[in-house]
NUNU-88292 format. One record per residue: residue number from 1; residue in three letters; z, y, x of N, C-alpha, C, CB in turn. Coordinates in steps of 0.2 Angstrom, whole numbers, plus 2048, in hexadecimal, padded with zeros to 3 digits. Glycine has a CB too. Layout:
# NUNU-88292
NUM | ALA | Z | Y | X | Z | Y | X | Z | Y | X | Z | Y | X
...
//
This chain:
# NUNU-88292
1 | MET | 0E8 | 5DC | 69B | 0EF | 5DD | 69B | 0F1 | 5E0 | 694 | 0F2 | 5E1 | 6A1
2 | HIS | 0F6 | 5DD | 691 | 0F8 | 5E0 | 68B | 0FD | 5E6 | 68B | 0FC | 5DA | 687
3 | ALA | 0FD | 5EA | 686 | 101 | 5F0 | 686 | 104 | 5F1 | 67F | 0FD | 5F6 | 688
4 | GLY | 109 | 5F5 | 67F | 10C | 5F6 | 678 | 113 | 5F4 | 677 | 107 | 5F4 | 673
5 | MET | 114 | 5EE | 67B | 11B | 5EB | 67A | 120 | 5EF | 67F | 11B | 5E4 | 67B
6 | THR | 126 | 5EF | 67E | 12B | 5F2 | 682 | 12F | 5EC | 685 | 12F | 5F8 | 67F
7 | MET | 133 | 5ED | 68A | 137 | 5E8 | 68D | 13D | 5E7 | 688 | 13A | 5EA | 694
8 | PRO | 13F | 5E1 | 688 | 144 | 5DF | 683 | 14B | 5E2 | 686 | 145 | 5D8 | 683
9 | SER | 14F | 5E4 | 681 | 156 | 5E7 | 683 | 15A | 5E2 | 687 | 15A | 5E9 | 67D
10 | THR | 15D | 5E4 | 68D | 161 | 5E0 | 691 | 167 | 5E4 | 693 | 15D | 5DE | 697
11 | PRO | 16C | 5E0 | 695 | 172 | 5E4 | 697 | 171 | 5E8 | 69E | 178 | 5DF | 699
12 | ALA | 175 | 5ED | 69F | 174 | 5F1 | 6A5 | 173 | 5ED | 6AB | 17A | 5F6 | 6A6
13 | ASP | 16E | 5EE | 6AF | 16C | 5EB | 6B5 | 16A | 5E4 | 6B5 | 172 | 5EB | 6BA
14 | ALA | 16A | 5E1 | 6AF | 167 | 5DA | 6AE | 15F | 5DB | 6AF | 169 | 5D7 | 6A7
15 | LEU | 15C | 5D5 | 6B1 | 155 | 5D5 | 6B2 | 151 | 5D1 | 6AD | 154 | 5D2 | 6B9
16 | PRO | 14D | 5D4 | 6A9 | 149 | 5D1 | 6A4 | 145 | 5CB | 6A7 | 144 | 5D5 | 6A0
17 | ARG | 144 | 5C6 | 6A4 | 140 | 5C0 | 6A7 | 139 | 5C0 | 6A4 | 144 | 5B9 | 6A5
18 | VAL | 135 | 5C0 | 6A9 | 12E | 5C1 | 6A7 | 129 | 5BB | 6AA | 12B | 5C8 | 6A8
19 | GLN | 124 | 5BA | 6A7 | 11F | 5B6 | 6AB | 118 | 5B9 | 6AB | 11E | 5AF | 6A7
20 | LEU | 114 | 5B8 | 6B0 | 10D | 5BB | 6B1 | 108 | 5B5 | 6B2 | 10E | 5C0 | 6B7
21 | GLU | 103 | 5B6 | 6AE | 0FE | 5B1 | 6AE | 0F7 | 5B4 | 6AF | 0FE | 5AC | 6A9
22 | ALA | 0F2 | 5B2 | 6B3 | 0EB | 5B3 | 6B3 | 0E7 | 5AD | 6B2 | 0EA | 5B7 | 6BA
23 | ARG | 0E2 | 5AE | 6AE | 0DE | 5A8 | 6AC | 0D7 | 5AA | 6AD | 0DF | 5A5 | 6A5
24 | GLU | 0D4 | 5A8 | 6B3 | 0CD | 5A9 | 6B5 | 0CB | 5B0 | 6B4 | 0C9 | 5A4 | 6B0
25 | ILE | 0CE | 5B5 | 6B6 | 0CD | 5BC | 6B6 | 0C8 | 5BE | 6BB | 0D3 | 5C0 | 6B5
26 | ASP | 0C4 | 5C3 | 6BA | 0C0 | 5C6 | 6BF | 0C3 | 5CD | 6C1 | 0B9 | 5C8 | 6BD
27 | VAL | 0C4 | 5CE | 6C8 | 0C6 | 5D4 | 6CB | 0C1 | 5D9 | 6CC | 0CA | 5D2 | 6D1
28 | VAL | 0C1 | 5DE | 6C8 | 0BC | 5E3 | 6C9 | 0BE | 5EA | 6CB | 0B8 | 5E4 | 6C2
29 | ARG | 0BA | 5EE | 6CF | 0BC | 5F4 | 6D1 | 0B6 | 5F9 | 6D1 | 0BF | 5F5 | 6D8
30 | ALA | 0B6 | 5FE | 6CD | 0B1 | 603 | 6CC | 0AA | 5FF | 6CA | 0B0 | 607 | 6D2
31 | GLY | 0AB | 5FA | 6C6 | 0A5 | 5F7 | 6C3 | 0A2 | 5F1 | 6C8 | 09F | 5FB | 6C3
32 | THR | 0A6 | 5F0 | 6CE | 0A4 | 5EB | 6D2 | 0A9 | 5E5 | 6D2 | 0A3 | 5EE | 6DA
33 | THR | 0A6 | 5DF | 6D1 | 0AB | 5D9 | 6D1 | 0AC | 5D7 | 6D8 | 0A7 | 5D3 | 6CD
34 | LEU | 0B3 | 5D7 | 6D9 | 0B5 | 5D5 | 6E0 | 0B7 | 5CE | 6E1 | 0BB | 5DA | 6E2
35 | ALA | 0BA | 5CB | 6DB | 0BC | 5C4 | 6DB | 0BB | 5C1 | 6D4 | 0C3 | 5C3 | 6DE
36 | ARG | 0B9 | 5BB | 6D4 | 0B8 | 5B8 | 6CE | 0BD | 5B2 | 6CD | 0B1 | 5B6 | 6CD
37 | GLY | 0BE | 5B1 | 6C6 | 0C2 | 5AB | 6C4 | 0C9 | 5AA | 6C7 | 0BE | 5A5 | 6C7
38 | VAL | 0CD | 5B0 | 6C8 | 0D3 | 5B0 | 6CB | 0D8 | 5AD | 6C6 | 0D5 | 5B7 | 6CD
39 | SER | 0DC | 5A8 | 6C8 | 0E1 | 5A5 | 6C3 | 0E8 | 5A4 | 6C7 | 0DF | 59E | 6C0
40 | PHE | 0ED | 5A5 | 6C3 | 0F4 | 5A4 | 6C6 | 0F9 | 5A4 | 6C0 | 0F6 | 5A8 | 6CC
41 | ALA | 0FF | 5A1 | 6C1 | 104 | 5A1 | 6BC | 10B | 5A2 | 6C0 | 104 | 59B | 6B7
42 | LEU | 10F | 5A7 | 6BE | 115 | 5A9 | 6C1 | 11B | 5A9 | 6BC | 115 | 5AF | 6C5
43 | GLN | 120 | 5A6 | 6BE | 126 | 5A5 | 6BA | 12C | 5A9 | 6BE | 128 | 59E | 6B9
44 | PRO | 131 | 5AB | 6BA | 137 | 5AE | 6BE | 139 | 5AB | 6C4 | 13D | 5AE | 6B9
45 | GLY | 139 | 5AF | 6C9 | 13B | 5AD | 6D0 | 135 | 5AB | 6D5 | 13F | 5A7 | 6D0
46 | ASP | 12F | 5AC | 6D2 | 129 | 5AA | 6D6 | 127 | 5B0 | 6DA | 124 | 5A8 | 6D2
47 | ALA | 123 | 5AF | 6DF | 120 | 5B4 | 6E3 | 118 | 5B2 | 6E5 | 123 | 5B6 | 6EA
48 | LEU | 114 | 5B6 | 6E4 | 10D | 5B5 | 6E6 | 10A | 5BA | 6EB | 108 | 5B5 | 6DF
49 | ILE | 107 | 5B7 | 6F0 | 105 | 5BB | 6F6 | 0FD | 5BB | 6F5 | 107 | 5B9 | 6FD
50 | LEU | 0FA | 5C1 | 6F5 | 0F3 | 5C2 | 6F5 | 0F0 | 5C3 | 6FC | 0F1 | 5C8 | 6F0
51 | ARG | 0EC | 5BF | 6FE | 0E9 | 5BF | 704 | 0E1 | 5C0 | 704 | 0EA | 5B9 | 709
52 | GLY | 0DE | 5C2 | 709 | 0D7 | 5C3 | 709 | 0D5 | 5C9 | 70D | 0D4 | 5C4 | 702
53 | PRO | 0CF | 5CA | 70F | 0CC | 5CF | 713 | 0CC | 5D6 | 70F | 0C5 | 5CE | 716
54 | ASN | 0CB | 5DB | 712 | 0CA | 5E2 | 70F | 0C4 | 5E1 | 709 | 0C8 | 5E7 | 713
55 | ALA | 0C5 | 5E4 | 704 | 0C0 | 5E5 | 6FE | 0C0 | 5DE | 6FB | 0B9 | 5E7 | 701
56 | SER | 0C5 | 5DA | 6FB | 0C4 | 5D3 | 6F8 | 0C8 | 5D4 | 6F1 | 0C8 | 5CE | 6FC
57 | GLY | 0CB | 5D9 | 6EF | 0CE | 5DA | 6E9 | 0D5 | 5DA | 6E8 | 0CB | 5D5 | 6E4
58 | LYS | 0D9 | 5DA | 6EE | 0E0 | 5D9 | 6EE | 0E3 | 5DF | 6EA | 0E3 | 5D8 | 6F5
59 | THR | 0E2 | 5E5 | 6EC | 0E5 | 5EB | 6E9 | 0E2 | 5EC | 6E2 | 0E3 | 5F1 | 6ED
60 | SER | 0DC | 5EA | 6E1 | 0D9 | 5EB | 6DA | 0DD | 5E6 | 6D5 | 0D2 | 5E9 | 6DA
61 | LEU | 0DE | 5E0 | 6D8 | 0E2 | 5DB | 6D3 | 0E9 | 5DE | 6D2 | 0E2 | 5D4 | 6D7
62 | LEU | 0EC | 5E0 | 6D7 | 0F3 | 5E3 | 6D6 | 0F3 | 5E9 | 6D1 | 0F6 | 5E6 | 6DC
63 | ARG | 0EE | 5ED | 6D1 | 0ED | 5F2 | 6CC | 0EB | 5F0 | 6C5 | 0E7 | 5F7 | 6CE
64 | MET | 0E8 | 5EA | 6C5 | 0E7 | 5E7 | 6BE | 0ED | 5E5 | 6BB | 0E2 | 5E2 | 6BF
65 | ILE | 0F1 | 5E2 | 6BF | 0F8 | 5DF | 6BD | 0FC | 5E5 | 6BB | 0FB | 5DB | 6C2
66 | ALA | 0FC | 5EA | 6BE | 100 | 5F0 | 6BD | 0FE | 5F4 | 6B7 | 100 | 5F5 | 6C3
67 | GLY | 0F8 | 5F2 | 6B4 | 0F5 | 5F6 | 6AE | 0F1 | 5FC | 6B0 | 0FB | 5F7 | 6AA
68 | PHE | 0F0 | 5FD | 6B6 | 0EC | 603 | 6B8 | 0E5 | 602 | 6B7 | 0ED | 605 | 6C0
69 | ALA | 0E3 | 5FC | 6B7 | 0DC | 5FA | 6B6 | 0DC | 5F4 | 6B2 | 0D8 | 5F9 | 6BC
70 | PRO | 0DD | 5F5 | 6AB | 0DF | 5EF | 6A7 | 0D9 | 5EA | 6A7 | 0E0 | 5F1 | 6A0
71 | ASP | 0DB | 5E3 | 6A6 | 0D6 | 5DE | 6A6 | 0D3 | 5DD | 69F | 0DA | 5D7 | 6A7
72 | PRO | 0CD | 5DF | 69E | 0CA | 5DF | 697 | 0C9 | 5D8 | 694 | 0C3 | 5E2 | 698
73 | SER | 0CA | 5D3 | 698 | 0C9 | 5CC | 695 | 0D0 | 5CA | 691 | 0C8 | 5C7 | 69A
74 | GLY | 0D5 | 5CD | 693 | 0DC | 5CB | 690 | 0DF | 5C5 | 693 | 0DB | 5CB | 689
75 | ARG | 0DC | 5C2 | 698 | 0DE | 5BC | 69B | 0E3 | 5BD | 6A0 | 0D9 | 5B8 | 69E
76 | LEU | 0E5 | 5C3 | 6A1 | 0EB | 5C5 | 6A6 | 0F1 | 5C7 | 6A2 | 0E9 | 5CB | 6AB
77 | GLN | 0F6 | 5C4 | 6A2 | 0FB | 5C5 | 69D | 102 | 5C5 | 6A0 | 0FB | 5BF | 697
78 | LEU | 106 | 5CA | 69E | 10D | 5CA | 6A0 | 111 | 5CA | 69A | 10E | 5D1 | 6A3
79 | ARG | 116 | 5C5 | 69A | 11A | 5C3 | 694 | 121 | 5C3 | 695 | 117 | 5BD | 691
80 | SER | 125 | 5C4 | 690 | 12C | 5C2 | 690 | 12D | 5BB | 690 | 130 | 5C6 | 68A
81 | VAL | 131 | 5B8 | 694 | 133 | 5B1 | 694 | 137 | 5AF | 68E | 137 | 5AF | 69A
82 | ASP | 13B | 5B4 | 68B | 13F | 5B2 | 686 | 13C | 5B1 | 67F | 145 | 5B7 | 685
83 | ASP | 137 | 5B6 | 67E | 133 | 5B5 | 677 | 12C | 5B5 | 678 | 135 | 5BB | 673
84 | ALA | 129 | 5B4 | 67E | 122 | 5B4 | 67F | 11E | 5BA | 67D | 11F | 5AD | 67B
85 | GLN | 121 | 5BF | 67B | 11D | 5C5 | 679 | 11A | 5C9 | 67F | 122 | 5CA | 676
86 | ALA | 114 | 5CB | 67E | 111 | 5CF | 684 | 115 | 5D5 | 685 | 109 | 5D1 | 682
87 | LEU | 115 | 5D7 | 68C | 118 | 5DD | 68E | 114 | 5E2 | 691 | 11D | 5DB | 693
88 | ASP | 116 | 5E9 | 690 | 112 | 5EE | 693 | 114 | 5EE | 69B | 113 | 5F5 | 690
89 | PRO | 10F | 5EE | 69F | 111 | 5EE | 6A6 | 115 | 5F5 | 6A8 | 10B | 5EE | 6AB
90 | ALA | 114 | 5FA | 6A5 | 117 | 600 | 6A6 | 11F | 5FF | 6A5 | 115 | 606 | 6A1
91 | ASP | 121 | 5FB | 6A2 | 128 | 5F9 | 6A1 | 12B | 5F4 | 6A5 | 129 | 5F8 | 699
92 | ALA | 126 | 5F0 | 6A8 | 129 | 5EA | 6AC | 127 | 5EA | 6B3 | 125 | 5E4 | 6A9
93 | VAL | 123 | 5EF | 6B6 | 120 | 5EF | 6BD | 124 | 5F4 | 6C1 | 119 | 5F0 | 6BD
94 | ALA | 126 | 5F2 | 6C7 | 127 | 5F7 | 6CC | 122 | 5F6 | 6D2 | 12E | 5F5 | 6CF
95 | TRP | 11F | 5FC | 6D3 | 119 | 5FC | 6D8 | 11A | 5FF | 6DE | 113 | 600 | 6D4
96 | SER | 118 | 5FC | 6E4 | 118 | 600 | 6EA | 111 | 5FF | 6ED | 11D | 5FC | 6EF
97 | GLY | 10D | 605 | 6ED | 107 | 605 | 6F0 | 106 | 608 | 6F7 | 102 | 608 | 6EB
98 | HIS | 100 | 60B | 6F9 | 0FF | 60E | 6FF | 102 | 615 | 6FF | 0F8 | 60E | 701
99 | ALA | 102 | 619 | 6F9 | 104 | 61F | 6F9 | 10C | 61F | 6F8 | 101 | 623 | 6F3
100 | ASP | 110 | 623 | 6FB | 117 | 623 | 6FB | 119 | 627 | 6F5 | 11A | 626 | 701
101 | GLY | 115 | 62C | 6F2 | 118 | 630 | 6EC | 11E | 634 | 6ED | 119 | 62B | 6E7
102 | LEU | 11F | 636 | 6F3 | 124 | 63A | 6F5 | 123 | 642 | 6F5 | 127 | 638 | 6FC
103 | ARG | 127 | 646 | 6F3 | 127 | 64D | 6F4 | 12A | 64F | 6FB | 12A | 651 | 6EE
104 | ALA | 128 | 654 | 6FE | 12A | 655 | 705 | 132 | 657 | 705 | 126 | 65B | 708
105 | ASP | 134 | 65A | 700 | 13B | 65C | 700 | 140 | 657 | 6FD | 13C | 663 | 6FD
106 | GLU | 13E | 652 | 6FA | 142 | 64D | 6F6 | 145 | 648 | 6FB | 13F | 64A | 6F1
107 | THR | 14B | 646 | 6FA | 14F | 641 | 6FF | 14E | 63A | 6FC | 156 | 643 | 6FF
108 | PRO | 14F | 635 | 700 | 150 | 62E | 6FE | 154 | 62D | 6F8 | 151 | 62A | 703
109 | ARG | 15A | 631 | 6F8 | 15F | 630 | 6F3 | 15C | 632 | 6EC | 166 | 633 | 6F5
110 | SER | 159 | 638 | 6EC | 157 | 63B | 6E6 | 151 | 638 | 6E4 | 155 | 643 | 6E7
111 | HIS | 14D | 635 | 6E8 | 147 | 632 | 6E6 | 148 | 62B | 6E3 | 142 | 631 | 6EC
112 | ILE | 14D | 627 | 6E6 | 14F | 621 | 6E3 | 152 | 622 | 6DD | 153 | 61D | 6E8
113 | GLY | 157 | 627 | 6DD | 15B | 628 | 6D7 | 157 | 629 | 6D1 | 15F | 62E | 6D8
114 | PHE | 151 | 62D | 6D2 | 14D | 62F | 6CC | 14A | 629 | 6C9 | 148 | 634 | 6CE
115 | PHE | 147 | 625 | 6CD | 144 | 61F | 6CB | 149 | 619 | 6C8 | 13F | 61C | 6D0
116 | ALA | 14F | 619 | 6CB | 154 | 614 | 6C9 | 156 | 616 | 6C2 | 159 | 614 | 6CE
117 | ARG | 158 | 61C | 6C1 | 15A | 61E | 6BA | 155 | 61D | 6B5 | 15C | 625 | 6BA
118 | TRP | 14E | 61E | 6B7 | 149 | 61D | 6B2 | 148 | 616 | 6B0 | 142 | 620 | 6B5
119 | THR | 149 | 611 | 6B5 | 148 | 60A | 6B4 | 14E | 606 | 6B2 | 144 | 607 | 6BA
120 | GLY | 154 | 60A | 6B2 | 15A | 606 | 6B0 | 15E | 603 | 6B5 | 158 | 601 | 6AB
121 | GLY | 15C | 605 | 6BC | 160 | 602 | 6C1 | 164 | 607 | 6C5 | 15B | 5FF | 6C6
122 | ALA | 167 | 60C | 6C1 | 16A | 611 | 6C5 | 170 | 60F | 6C9 | 16D | 616 | 6BF
123 | ARG | 173 | 609 | 6C7 | 179 | 607 | 6CB | 177 | 604 | 6D2 | 17D | 602 | 6C7
124 | ARG | 170 | 604 | 6D3 | 16E | 600 | 6D9 | 16B | 605 | 6DE | 168 | 5FC | 6D7
125 | ILE | 16D | 60C | 6DE | 16A | 611 | 6E2 | 16D | 610 | 6E9 | 16C | 618 | 6E0
126 | ASP | 174 | 60F | 6EA | 177 | 60E | 6F1 | 175 | 608 | 6F4 | 17E | 60F | 6F0
127 | ASP | 174 | 603 | 6F0 | 172 | 5FC | 6F2 | 16B | 5FC | 6F5 | 173 | 5F7 | 6ED
128 | ALA | 167 | 600 | 6F1 | 160 | 600 | 6F4 | 15F | 604 | 6FA | 15C | 604 | 6EF
129 | LEU | 163 | 609 | 6FB | 163 | 60D | 701 | 166 | 609 | 707 | 168 | 613 | 701
130 | GLU | 16B | 605 | 706 | 16E | 600 | 70B | 169 | 5FB | 70D | 175 | 5FE | 709
131 | ALA | 166 | 5F8 | 707 | 162 | 5F2 | 708 | 15C | 5F3 | 70D | 160 | 5EF | 702
132 | LEU | 159 | 5F9 | 70C | 153 | 5FB | 710 | 155 | 5FF | 716 | 14E | 5FF | 70C
133 | GLY | 15B | 600 | 718 | 15D | 603 | 71E | 15C | 60B | 71E | 15A | 600 | 724
134 | LEU | 15D | 60E | 718 | 15C | 615 | 717 | 163 | 619 | 716 | 158 | 616 | 711
135 | SER | 168 | 616 | 716 | 16F | 619 | 715 | 16F | 61F | 719 | 174 | 615 | 715
136 | HIS | 16E | 61F | 720 | 16F | 624 | 725 | 16A | 62A | 724 | 16E | 621 | 72C
137 | VAL | 164 | 629 | 720 | 160 | 62E | 71E | 15F | 630 | 717 | 159 | 62D | 721
138 | ALA | 164 | 62E | 713 | 164 | 62E | 70C | 163 | 636 | 709 | 16A | 62C | 709
139 | ASP | 166 | 63A | 70D | 165 | 641 | 70B | 161 | 646 | 710 | 16C | 645 | 70B
140 | ARG | 15C | 642 | 713 | 157 | 646 | 718 | 151 | 647 | 714 | 156 | 641 | 71E
141 | PRO | 14E | 64D | 714 | 148 | 64E | 710 | 142 | 649 | 713 | 145 | 656 | 712
142 | ALA | 13E | 648 | 70E | 139 | 643 | 70F | 134 | 645 | 715 | 135 | 642 | 709
143 | ARG | 133 | 64B | 716 | 12F | 64E | 71B | 131 | 64C | 722 | 12E | 655 | 71B
144 | ARG | 137 | 64A | 723 | 13A | 648 | 729 | 13B | 641 | 72A | 141 | 64C | 72A
145 | LEU | 138 | 63D | 725 | 138 | 636 | 726 | 132 | 633 | 72A | 139 | 633 | 71F
146 | SER | 133 | 62E | 72D | 12D | 62B | 730 | 129 | 627 | 72B | 130 | 626 | 736
147 | ALA | 123 | 624 | 72D | 11F | 620 | 729 | 123 | 61A | 727 | 118 | 61F | 72C
148 | GLY | 126 | 617 | 72B | 12A | 611 | 72A | 130 | 612 | 725 | 12D | 60E | 730
149 | GLN | 133 | 618 | 726 | 138 | 619 | 721 | 136 | 61B | 71A | 13C | 61F | 724
150 | LYS | 130 | 61E | 71A | 12D | 61F | 713 | 12B | 619 | 710 | 127 | 624 | 714
151 | ARG | 129 | 614 | 714 | 127 | 60E | 711 | 12D | 60A | 70E | 123 | 609 | 715
152 | ARG | 133 | 60A | 712 | 139 | 608 | 710 | 13B | 60B | 70A | 13E | 608 | 716
153 | LEU | 13A | 611 | 709 | 13D | 615 | 703 | 139 | 613 | 6FD | 13C | 61D | 704
154 | ALA | 132 | 612 | 6FE | 12E | 60F | 6F8 | 131 | 608 | 6F6 | 127 | 60F | 6FA
155 | LEU | 133 | 604 | 6FB | 135 | 5FD | 6F9 | 13C | 5FE | 6F6 | 136 | 5F9 | 6FF
156 | ALA | 140 | 603 | 6F9 | 147 | 604 | 6F6 | 146 | 606 | 6EF | 14B | 609 | 6FA
157 | ARG | 141 | 60A | 6ED | 140 | 60C | 6E6 | 13F | 606 | 6E2 | 13A | 611 | 6E6
158 | VAL | 13B | 602 | 6E4 | 139 | 5FB | 6E0 | 140 | 5F7 | 6DF | 134 | 5F7 | 6E4
159 | TRP | 144 | 5F7 | 6E5 | 14A | 5F3 | 6E4 | 14F | 5F6 | 6E0 | 14D | 5F2 | 6EB
160 | ALA | 14F | 5FC | 6DF | 154 | 600 | 6DB | 152 | 5FF | 6D4 | 155 | 607 | 6DD
161 | SER | 14C | 5FE | 6D2 | 149 | 5FE | 6CB | 14C | 5F8 | 6C8 | 142 | 5FE | 6CB
162 | ASN | 14C | 5F7 | 6C2 | 14E | 5F1 | 6BE | 148 | 5EE | 6BB | 153 | 5F3 | 6B9
163 | ARG | 142 | 5EE | 6BF | 13C | 5EB | 6BC | 13B | 5E4 | 6BF | 136 | 5F0 | 6BF
164 | PRO | 139 | 5DF | 6BB | 139 | 5D8 | 6BD | 133 | 5D7 | 6C1 | 139 | 5D4 | 6B7
165 | LEU | 12D | 5DB | 6C1 | 127 | 5D9 | 6C4 | 126 | 5DE | 6CA | 121 | 5D8 | 6C0
166 | TRP | 126 | 5DC | 6D0 | 125 | 5E0 | 6D6 | 11D | 5DF | 6D8 | 12A | 5DF | 6DC
167 | LEU | 11A | 5E5 | 6D9 | 113 | 5E4 | 6DB | 113 | 5E8 | 6E2 | 10E | 5E7 | 6D6
168 | LEU | 112 | 5E5 | 6E7 | 112 | 5E8 | 6EE | 10C | 5E8 | 6F2 | 118 | 5E5 | 6F2
169 | ASP | 109 | 5ED | 6F3 | 102 | 5ED | 6F7 | 103 | 5EE | 6FE | 0FE | 5F3 | 6F4
170 | GLU | 102 | 5E9 | 702 | 103 | 5E9 | 709 | 10A | 5EC | 70B | 0FE | 5EE | 70D
171 | PRO | 10F | 5E9 | 709 | 116 | 5EC | 70A | 119 | 5EC | 711 | 11B | 5E8 | 706
172 | TYR | 116 | 5E8 | 715 | 118 | 5E7 | 71C | 116 | 5ED | 720 | 116 | 5E1 | 71F
173 | ALA | 110 | 5F1 | 71E | 10E | 5F6 | 722 | 111 | 5FD | 720 | 106 | 5F7 | 722
174 | PRO | 114 | 601 | 724 | 115 | 600 | 72C | 11C | 5FF | 72E | 112 | 607 | 72F
175 | LEU | 11F | 5F9 | 72B | 126 | 5F8 | 72C | 126 | 5F5 | 733 | 128 | 5F3 | 727
176 | ASP | 12C | 5F6 | 736 | 12E | 5F2 | 73D | 131 | 5EC | 73B | 133 | 5F7 | 741
177 | ASP | 134 | 5E8 | 740 | 137 | 5E2 | 73F | 13D | 5E2 | 73A | 139 | 5DE | 745
178 | ALA | 141 | 5E7 | 73B | 147 | 5E8 | 737 | 145 | 5E9 | 72F | 14C | 5EE | 739
179 | GLY | 140 | 5EE | 72F | 13D | 5EF | 728 | 13A | 5E9 | 724 | 138 | 5F4 | 728
180 | ARG | 137 | 5E5 | 728 | 134 | 5DF | 725 | 13A | 5DA | 723 | 12F | 5DB | 72A
181 | ALA | 13F | 5D9 | 727 | 145 | 5D5 | 726 | 148 | 5D8 | 71F | 14A | 5D5 | 72B
182 | ALA | 149 | 5DE | 71F | 14C | 5E1 | 719 | 147 | 5E0 | 712 | 14D | 5E9 | 719
183 | LEU | 141 | 5E0 | 713 | 13C | 5DE | 70E | 13D | 5D7 | 70C | 135 | 5E0 | 70F
184 | SER | 13D | 5D3 | 710 | 13E | 5CC | 70F | 145 | 5CA | 70B | 13E | 5C7 | 715
185 | ASP | 14A | 5CE | 70D | 150 | 5CD | 70A | 150 | 5D0 | 703 | 156 | 5D1 | 70E
186 | ILE | 14D | 5D5 | 701 | 14E | 5D8 | 6FA | 149 | 5D4 | 6F6 | 14C | 5DF | 6FA
187 | ALA | 143 | 5D1 | 6F9 | 13F | 5CD | 6F5 | 143 | 5C6 | 6F3 | 139 | 5CB | 6FA
188 | ALA | 147 | 5C4 | 6F8 | 14A | 5BE | 6F6 | 150 | 5BF | 6F1 | 14E | 5BB | 6FC
189 | ARG | 153 | 5C5 | 6F1 | 158 | 5C7 | 6EC | 155 | 5C8 | 6E5 | 15C | 5CD | 6EF
190 | HIS | 14F | 5CB | 6E5 | 14C | 5CC | 6DF | 14A | 5C6 | 6DC | 145 | 5D1 | 6E0
191 | ARG | 147 | 5C1 | 6E0 | 145 | 5BB | 6DD | 14B | 5B7 | 6DB | 141 | 5B7 | 6E2
192 | ALA | 150 | 5B7 | 6DE | 157 | 5B4 | 6DC | 159 | 5B6 | 6D5 | 15C | 5B5 | 6E1
193 | ARG | 158 | 5BD | 6D3 | 159 | 5BF | 6CD | 154 | 5BD | 6C7 | 15A | 5C7 | 6CD
194 | GLY | 14F | 5BA | 6C9 | 14A | 5B8 | 6C5 | 144 | 5BC | 6C4 | 14D | 5B8 | 6BE
195 | GLY | 144 | 5C1 | 6C9 | 13E | 5C5 | 6CA | 138 | 5C2 | 6CC | 140 | 5CB | 6CE
196 | LEU | 132 | 5C5 | 6CB | 12B | 5C3 | 6CE | 129 | 5C8 | 6D3 | 126 | 5C2 | 6C8
197 | ILE | 125 | 5C6 | 6D8 | 122 | 5CA | 6DC | 11B | 5C8 | 6DD | 126 | 5CA | 6E3
198 | VAL | 116 | 5CD | 6DD | 10F | 5CC | 6DF | 10E | 5D1 | 6E5 | 10A | 5CC | 6DA
199 | ALA | 10C | 5CE | 6EB | 10B | 5D3 | 6F1 | 104 | 5D1 | 6F4 | 111 | 5D2 | 6F6
200 | SER | 101 | 5D6 | 6F6 | 0FB | 5D5 | 6FB | 0FD | 5D6 | 702 | 0F5 | 5DB | 6F9
201 | ALA | 0FA | 5D2 | 706 | 0FD | 5D2 | 70D | 0F7 | 5CF | 712 | 103 | 5CE | 70E
202 | HIS | 0F6 | 5D3 | 718 | 0F2 | 5D0 | 71D | 0F7 | 5CC | 722 | 0EF | 5D6 | 721
203 | GLN | 0FD | 5CF | 722 | 102 | 5CB | 727 | 105 | 5C5 | 723 | 107 | 5D0 | 729
204 | THR | 109 | 5C1 | 727 | 10D | 5BC | 724 | 113 | 5BE | 721 | 10E | 5B6 | 729
205 | LEU | 114 | 5BD | 71A | 11A | 5BE | 717 | 11E | 5B8 | 717 | 119 | 5C1 | 710
206 | ASP | 124 | 5B7 | 71A | 128 | 5B1 | 71B | 12D | 5B1 | 715 | 12C | 5B1 | 721
207 | TRP | 12A | 5B0 | 70F | 12E | 5AF | 709 | 12E | 5A8 | 706 | 12B | 5B4 | 703
208 | PRO | 133 | 5A5 | 706 | 134 | 59E | 704 | 130 | 59C | 6FE | 13B | 59B | 704
209 | ASP | 12C | 597 | 6FD | 129 | 595 | 6F7 | 125 | 59A | 6F4 | 12F | 593 | 6F2
210 | ALA | 122 | 59F | 6F7 | 11D | 5A3 | 6F5 | 117 | 5A0 | 6F4 | 11D | 5AA | 6F9
211 | GLU | 113 | 5A1 | 6EF | 10C | 59E | 6EE | 107 | 5A3 | 6F1 | 10B | 59D | 6E7
212 | GLU | 102 | 5A1 | 6F3 | 0FC | 5A5 | 6F6 | 0F6 | 5A5 | 6F2 | 0FB | 5A3 | 6FE
213 | LEU | 0F3 | 5AA | 6F2 | 0EC | 5AA | 6EE | 0E7 | 5AE | 6F3 | 0ED | 5AE | 6E7
214 | ARG | 0E2 | 5AB | 6F5 | 0DD | 5AE | 6F9 | 0D7 | 5B1 | 6F5 | 0DB | 5A9 | 6FF
215 | LEU | 0D6 | 5B7 | 6F6 | 0D0 | 5BA | 6F3 | 0CB | 5BB | 6F8 | 0D2 | 5C1 | 6F0
216 | GLU | 0C4 | 5BA | 6F7 | 0BF | 5BB | 6FC | 0BA | 5C1 | 6FA | 0BB | 5B4 | 6FC
217 | ALA | 0B9 | 5C5 | 6FE | 0B4 | 5CB | 6FD | 0AD | 5C8 | 6FB | 0B4 | 5CF | 703
218 | LYS | 0AB | 5CB | 6F6 | 0A4 | 5C9 | 6F4 | 09F | 5CD | 6F8 | 0A3 | 5CA | 6EC
219 | PRO | 099 | 5CA | 6F9 | 093 | 5CD | 6FD | 091 | 5D3 | 6F9 | 08D | 5C8 | 6FE
220 | ALA | 08F | 5D9 | 6FC | 08D | 5DF | 6F9 | 086 | 5DD | 6F5 | 08C | 5E5 | 6FE
//
């Protein structure tokens, strides 16, 4: 993954257009190759669902895309559609992983507000709370939120950001039916704005026209 480039300047709340491509990359974790020859190409509005058993490399691939574990081959590339320049994932990615990253005393409103202002989406705070069904607990300390509400908050943080590429690691767990419907809704709205999504999932994600990529665990 390339670094050093910053996102192009865009009007307030506009979403930069990016594309993501992998060409025969190997997914490696702690020196162990989990998957070989992974390839895909995503354009604005696309979604890719990663499937496969545990230890098949789904989370590790997401981390590579995010730049947490860069691809040494350079064949995993995130670029601006407008000028084909390589982009730093730190400026383009909104991440939702297994850890919620919440302090016990912070509220959904303060948590989302911090990240929204940081990523240029400050005008989307109230919309994020409403979209994920958190308006009624917006000022409740995180220690009083359920596991499902904390996951909704992590997704609301992603929705409130102004980042074009969403990386979601098992986003359905531990959501109830209403939470899953809210996720499907914000995913559709993000893609309609030209955003990209790469998500790992064991469950079925009912996202229209989403591509699927199956990774297989390698023998020990």
